[in-house]
N, C-alpha and C positions, 0 to 999 in steps of 0.2 A: 412229207415235211418240207418246209422251206429252208431247213438247215440240214447239213450233211449228217449221215447216221454214224460216221466214225471219224474220230480225230485223235490228236496227240495232246494229252494233258501235260502241263509243265509245273504244277504245284511242287514247291520245295526244290526245284532245280534252278541253279543259278550259275552265272559266270561260264567257265569252260565246260562245265557239266551240261548245262542247258544248250550251249552252242553245239556240242557233240551230239546230244540227243536229237535236236531239231535237224541238224545236217544229215544225220543217219536216217531219220524218219523220212525226210524229203527224198533221200537217195533211194529208199526202198518202196516209195510209192504213196506216202502220206501227202495229203493236200490241205489238211485242216489242223490249225494250231490254236490251242486254247491257253490264254494267259490272263493276267490281272495286274492292276496297278500295284497291289500290295505284295505280289510275288517278287517284285524288284528284279525282274528278268526281261522286261520288255526291250531294253536296249540290246541285250545279248541276243535275244531272238531276232531283233531287227538286223543285227550283224550276220547271224546265221543265214537268214533269208537272202540278204544282199549278196552273200558269198556263194549262194547256190545258183543253179541255172534255171530255177523255176520262175516262170513269168508270174507277175503279181495277179493277173486275172485268172490264173489257175489255182490260186490259193484262197482259203477261207480262214480269216483270222478273227478270233474272238478275244475281246478284253473286257474287264469288269471295273466299274467305277468304285473306288474305295469310299467308305462311309464319310470321311471328312470332306469329300468332294461332291456330295449329293445335292447341295443347294443349287438353285438356278444360277447363282452368281459364279459358282466354282466348277460346275460339272463340265461345261463346254471347254473352259480353259484347261482343265485337267485332261480332257480327251485330246485336245490339240497337243499337249505334252506327250501323251501316249503315242500319237501319230508320229511325232518327231523321233521318239525312241525306236519305234517300230519301222521307221524309214518308209512310211507309206502315206498316201494321200487320203485314204479312207480305211475304216474298219468294216468288216463284213457284218459283225454282230457285237453290239455293246450292251452289257448287262449291268443292272444294279447288283453289286456283289452280295451285300447284306442289307436288310432294311435298316434305316437310321435308328441307332440305339435310343430307346425311350421315345421313339417317334418325334425326335427333335426337328427333323425335316420330314414333311409329309411325303407319302408315296406319290401323291398327285404332283407335287412340285418337282420331284426328281423325274417322274415319267414324262411330264410336259417338257422338262429340259432335255431329256433324251429325244423326244419328238422334234424339238427345235434342232438338235444336232443332226438328226436324220434329214430334216428339211434343208439344212445347210450342206448336206452331202458328206458330212464327217463320218457317218456310219450308215450302212445300207439297211440294217435291221436293228431292232432293240428288243430287250427282254429283261428278265429278272432272274435272281438266284436266291436260294434259301427262303423262298416266300411260302407262307402258309396259305390256307384257303382264304382267310380274311384279308391278308395282304394282296393276294391275287385279285380278289374282288375290288380292292381299292385301286389296283393298277388298271383293271378293266374299266372301272368308273372314270378313270382319268383319261385314258387314251383309246379305249375299246379293245376287245380281245383280239381283233384282227391285226392289231399293231404289236402284239406281244409274240415274238418269234419262239420263245421257249421259257420254261422255268427250269433252271439247272439246280437239281437237288441231290442230296445224298440218297442213293438208292442202290441196294445190293440184295442178295438173297436173304440176308438177315434183317433188313429194314426195307420193306417193299412199299411203304408210304402210300397205301392204296387210297386213302381218303383224298389226299392231295392229287394223286394221279386221276382219280375219278372226276374230281372237280375240273381239273385241267382238260381232261378229255371232253367233258360236257361243253366246254367253251372252245374246243378245237385249239388248245394251246399245247404244243408239243413239249415233251419232257426230255431233258438231258440228264442222264445219270452220271454223277461223279462218285468216286470211291466205289466203283462197280465191283471191284474185287475185294472190297472190305479190308484194305491194307494187307491183302494176302491171306486173310482168314478163310475166305471162301475156297481158296485153292487146297486147303487142308481138309475140307469137309468130305466125309466118306460118301455121301450121296452124290456130290459133284464129281468126285474122283471116279465113282462107278459109272456115271454117265459118260465121262471123258473116255474111260477105258472101252465102254461099249461102242463108241463112235470112232475110236482110235484118234482122239484129239487131245489137246492139253486141257487141264482144268480151267485155265484162263479162257480158252476158246469157248468152252461150254458155258461159262458165266456170261461172257460178252455176247454170245449168240442168243442166250436166253433173253438178255435185256433188249437186244435189237429186234428179236421176234415179237416182243411186247410193244414195239414201236418207239422205243427210247433211243436217243442218240447216246453214244458212249465216247469217253475221252481218256482212255487208260494212258498211263505214262510208263516209260521205261528208258533206261540208258544203254541197254544191251541190244545190239543189232538182231540177234536171234529172236529175242522176245518181241521186238518191234515188228519183225516179219511175221512171227507166229500170231501175235495179237491181231494184226491186220487181216490175216487169213480167216479170222472168225466170221468175216462177212460171208464166207462160202459155206459156213456150217448151218445145217438145219436140224433142230431137235424135234423129236416127236412129241405127241400129246402127253404121253406118260412122263417123259423127261421134264416137260414144262410143269406138270402137276407136282412132281417130286420136288422141284426147286421152289415152287410156290409154297410148299408145306414147311419150308425152312424159315419163314418169316417169324421173327420174335421181337420185333421193335427194338433191335439192338443198334442204337445210334452211336456213331463213332465221332461225329463232329458236332459239337455244341458249345462253342467258346463263350465263356462267361462275359457278359456285357455286350455281346453281339447277337447271340441266339434269340430268336423270337419265342413266343409261347407255342411250341410245336403242336400240331394237330395229333 
């Protein structure tokens, strides 16, 4: 993948909480931070990074363009505001966070504006989030699959999103899994707990390792140092074929994130 396999998610973390999370994560070895304009934490993350001793070129920062900024007239302006908040000259990866509600702004217009931002050096890579097969096809038609670094989607043991994944794989578009632990539901599952016990690992490590072995990038969040360290150690875990098949069997199309007025017609 052209994007890192493991990073820190910051959804719902703000102010001192996100500053502490990011500083702790950087201190224990994280180098990838995922944020978004709508999280309203870019400035706090920028502060945390500035107060760390990590060089900018050792970091990979992702942000996402909010729906009100998806037009060609607003996208680059909003991205420059994100750069100021994050105290950086460039973003490593910029995504369309959600497709424009009611297709008020076409995918083509937004993707071409992202390409312009890339050409201006404001972002090194571009991609999409919460895109269905049809929306991915529109993005491919607009800028070509080779220019789409990822589709970041809800993906966990109970929602494995295989149709979208298969389409993305066909076009060599990497998948980033968000909500990989299913708001903690996956950690309580007996199958996952048994796999964790078998390997003497945590349930979270089992789920994160499962996702990474399938080729997905993951961005779990935490505010606790022990959990941040433990989650990062999932990189070292290898599940066997039986483990993978058992987790594959947990899929039940159980979607947790589908905000009214934002969610597309899911595949």
